[in-house]
C-alpha angles and dihedrals in degrees: 000000000000128000109181108302091344116094127177141165139169130242135181113270119248091212138358126203136189087255090058090048091052093050094048093045091050093051093045091048090053090050090050091053090049090049093052090049086078089064090050092051093048089053091050093249125133105242091218090055090049094052091042089058090053095048098043094046101041100036106023112031117077094232093047094048091052092052091045094051094046093050091041090057090054091048089050093052093054092043091055089046088060098040099055098059091038088061085068093044094258120131112220107197090161102088092114092055094041090049090051090048090055092046093049092048093048093046094046091052090049091054094048094044099037091129093056123099117258090247089064102030100049095055089048091052090046092051092045092053092049094048095044096048094041093045093052092050091045089065090063090041093055094047090049095047099043105031102016091238112173106266093206093060094045096047093047090051090049089052090058092048092053092048090054091048092051090049090053094048098049093044093044134022097003097042117140111258092242091062099247118142094259138085128262114266124271108261118254093255090059097055120106113245117248126239107259112309094332129103091241117116121220090245086080089067089046092056092053093045090051090054091054094044093050091049090054091044094055097041103037110029133075092230090055090050091050091052093049090049089061090048095051101034115004095173094056091044091056092046092057090051105261113154111238094188090058092047093046094048094044098048096043092046091050092046092048092047090054091049088050088055087055088058091048089050092053101045097038103028107039111093111222093025115060089145144070116253117179095221092044093047092051086065093045090048089053090051088055090067090060086072087073092057095044092047091055093044092056093046093244090299109144093200097053089042086081090072101057092037095059097030094055091040086059092049090050094048094045094048088073087073091069092075102032100041107020096037096234120156123275111277096034090113092051090048090052094050091042091053091052093049095044095050091045090053092049089049090062087079086079092055087074102029136039131207120242116195139174136185117218099350140056118286092235089062094058114116094015 
């Protein structure tokens, strides 16, 4: 394309590194903030004041940091749940259902074992969440590995099944004694201990440790190499004798288990929640889909996934200040977060292609 003396075009990148991803993401994030400034101006709010409210609340104030870290841990769980199968070229869109499976299993065990000591009950809840989330995802993994059934379709259908199950439980056997459409609370023995005198559950540390362990697994072990081979060149991997069914089952089960831990984290480690509410869990289920975006932003790198998970959690938490402090209309926070995510997704175009430009001469002549 040519505009006066300025000519530019795009071409496919020869290589793309984490450094390139960081530069592009930073530029796109800045553009997203500039774009949303228009909404601030229309509402009569100084954009700098709006962004200052987000930063100071989410990343400076004690209350905001606690909310950011707790939500960031959940975002990290669902991001890792997406990354692991994607390493093998399998799209896991089922984090919402797998997260709900883990939450339901953990909560059910807490109700049955409410008389047990925390030392016994919490490991049982942890194990139940892992098995439930991993087992649900393994269904899609088996169908993909044995019959090549589309994993996106299967995981989305399983999401709907789990939502129906949760609806039945909170309107039926688990209904809160007062009659509201939510479950009874997790008993005290089934609540995750907090770190020191903070309101931060130990599952936050678990999420970060998992990121590090998975990074080591995919970069230093033969199994990790085998999984990545399927993701980059499945035909060659099959020719040399690698078992796709094993890879599909393993990656989906691990991803589902991690999503299940996200559900465990939210029902047993979120002060003020400790229950399943249909309206509340619709929001949490929606947050689970952000793991797809964050997983793609970080180039399937479990270690760098920590950055978008906690950064965007802070943006989401801080956006609530638009209505309560700045007097903006309801939904302004959602519009802000949606703008960030949408522009970041569009920016992924430049992960695959780069812009070549020239001023006053043909692009092909640049550098000669």
